[in-house]
C-alpha positions as CSV (number, residue, x, y, z in Angstrom):
1,M,89.6,137.9,93.5
2,N,93.0,139.4,93.1
3,L,96.2,139.3,95.2
4,N,95.4,142.6,96.9
5,D,92.2,141.0,98.3
6,V,94.3,138.2,99.9
7,I,97.5,140.0,100.9
8,T,97.3,143.6,102.0
9,S,100.3,145.7,101.6
10,D,100.7,149.4,101.1
11,N,104.1,148.9,99.5
12,V,103.3,146.3,96.8
13,D,101.3,146.5,93.6
14,F,99.9,143.2,92.6
15,T,97.8,144.4,89.7
16,G,98.7,143.0,86.4
17,I,100.1,139.7,87.7
18,E,99.0,136.8,85.5
19,S,96.9,134.1,87.1
20,P,99.5,131.3,87.0
21,Y,102.2,133.5,88.7
22,F,99.5,134.7,91.1
23,L,98.7,131.1,92.0
24,I,102.4,130.0,92.5
25,G,103.0,133.1,94.7
26,L,99.8,132.4,96.7
27,I,100.8,128.8,97.3
28,S,104.3,129.8,98.4
29,A,103.0,132.5,100.7
30,F,100.4,130.1,102.1
31,E,103.0,127.5,102.8
32,N,105.1,130.0,104.7
33,R,102.1,131.2,106.8
34,F,100.8,127.7,107.4
35,Q,104.3,126.5,108.5
36,A,104.7,129.4,110.9
37,M,101.2,128.7,112.4
38,A,101.8,125.0,112.6
39,D,105.2,125.4,114.2
40,K,103.6,127.5,116.9
41,S,100.8,125.0,117.5
42,M,103.0,121.9,117.7
43,K,105.6,123.2,120.1
44,E,107.5,119.9,120.5
45,I,108.2,119.4,116.8
46,S,108.2,121.5,113.7
47,W,105.6,121.3,110.9
48,K,108.0,119.6,108.6
49,Q,108.8,117.0,111.2
50,F,105.1,116.5,111.8
51,F,104.5,116.2,108.1
52,A,107.1,113.4,108.0
53,V,105.3,111.7,110.8
54,I,102.0,112.0,108.9
55,C,103.6,110.6,105.7
56,I,105.2,107.6,107.6
57,G,101.8,106.9,109.2
58,M,100.1,106.8,105.8
59,C,102.4,104.1,104.5
60,K,101.1,100.5,104.4
61,E,104.5,99.2,105.5
62,K,107.4,101.0,107.1
63,P,108.9,103.3,104.4
64,T,112.6,103.5,103.4
65,L,114.2,106.9,103.4
66,K,114.0,107.0,99.6
67,E,110.3,106.2,99.7
68,L,109.6,108.8,102.3
69,A,111.5,111.5,100.4
70,E,109.4,110.7,97.3
71,I,106.1,110.9,99.3
72,M,107.2,114.2,101.0
73,G,108.4,115.7,97.7
74,S,111.7,116.5,99.2
75,S,115.3,115.6,98.8
76,H,116.9,112.5,100.4
77,Q,119.2,114.9,102.4
78,N,116.5,117.1,103.7
79,V,114.4,114.1,104.8
80,K,117.4,112.5,106.4
81,Q,118.0,115.6,108.5
82,I,114.3,115.7,109.6
83,L,114.5,112.0,110.6
84,I,117.7,112.5,112.6
85,K,115.9,115.2,114.6
86,L,112.8,113.1,115.0
87,E,114.9,110.1,116.1
88,K,116.7,112.3,118.7
89,K,113.3,113.4,120.1
90,G,112.1,109.8,120.3
91,F,109.4,110.0,117.5
92,V,110.9,107.5,115.1
93,R,113.3,104.6,114.9
94,I,115.3,103.6,111.9
95,V,115.5,99.8,111.7
96,A,117.0,97.3,109.3
97,D,114.6,95.7,106.8
98,E,113.8,92.2,107.9
99,K,114.2,90.8,104.3
100,D,117.1,93.0,103.1
101,K,119.4,94.1,105.8
102,R,121.0,96.7,103.5
103,K,117.7,98.7,103.5
104,Q,116.7,100.8,106.5
105,R,113.1,101.4,107.3
106,I,111.4,104.1,109.4
107,E,108.9,103.3,112.1
108,L,106.9,105.5,114.4
109,T,107.5,105.0,118.2
110,E,104.9,104.6,120.9
111,Y,106.0,108.1,122.1
112,C,105.1,109.5,118.7
113,E,101.7,107.8,118.7
114,N,101.0,109.2,122.2
115,F,102.0,112.7,120.9
116,C,99.7,112.4,117.9
117,N,96.7,111.2,120.1
118,K,97.3,114.0,122.6
119,N,97.4,116.7,119.8
120,D,94.6,115.2,117.7
121,E,91.9,117.6,118.9
122,V,94.0,120.7,118.3
123,S,94.8,119.5,114.8
124,I,91.1,118.9,114.0
125,S,90.2,122.3,115.4
126,I,92.8,124.1,113.3
127,M,91.8,122.2,110.2
128,N,88.1,123.0,110.8
129,K,88.9,126.7,111.2
130,M,91.1,126.7,108.1
131,F,88.5,125.1,105.9
132,E,85.5,127.0,107.2
133,G,83.3,128.1,104.4
134,V,85.2,126.0,101.8
135,S,83.1,123.4,100.1
136,L,84.1,119.8,99.4
137,E,83.8,120.6,95.7
138,Q,86.3,123.5,96.1
139,I,88.7,121.2,97.9
140,Q,88.5,118.5,95.3
141,T,89.0,121.0,92.5
142,T,92.1,122.4,94.3
143,I,93.5,118.9,94.8
144,A,92.9,118.0,91.1
145,T,94.5,121.2,90.0
146,I,97.6,120.8,92.1
147,I,98.0,117.1,91.1
148,Q,97.8,118.2,87.4
149,I,100.4,121.0,88.0
150,E,102.7,118.5,89.9
151,G,102.4,116.0,87.1
152,N,103.5,118.8,84.7
153,I,106.4,119.7,86.9
154,K,107.6,116.0,86.7
155,G,107.7,116.4,83.0
156,I,110.0,119.4,83.0
């Protein structure tokens, strides 16, 4: 498969692009398309805001801003802006840590939980359509590849 099979354009010649560059371009284009689709589907919050909600929900204990930024792979400043918007919309609360009052922790609100429950079926349907015809083995290989590349990035 080459880039022309994935992205059709009469104005761009993708022949001769080396596989690593092809992959990075494909990941970037996919992320943009996925974000646009997810933003349309969510309506009330953006994909990046929903991704923050997902990451908070995965944590065993309420994360700090620093911890959440690390999980999301984003800067402290970007995550702070996302959290400010989520807090204004009633999705999260930023609370003082019970043991160390200097730390602030992020918690999901009941409003957020209701939103997630209400949108669960839509999310499942979208995921099922996206991964139609993709085997578990392909997914696991992709995950392993991206984890390896991310590890390499951390070493740069």
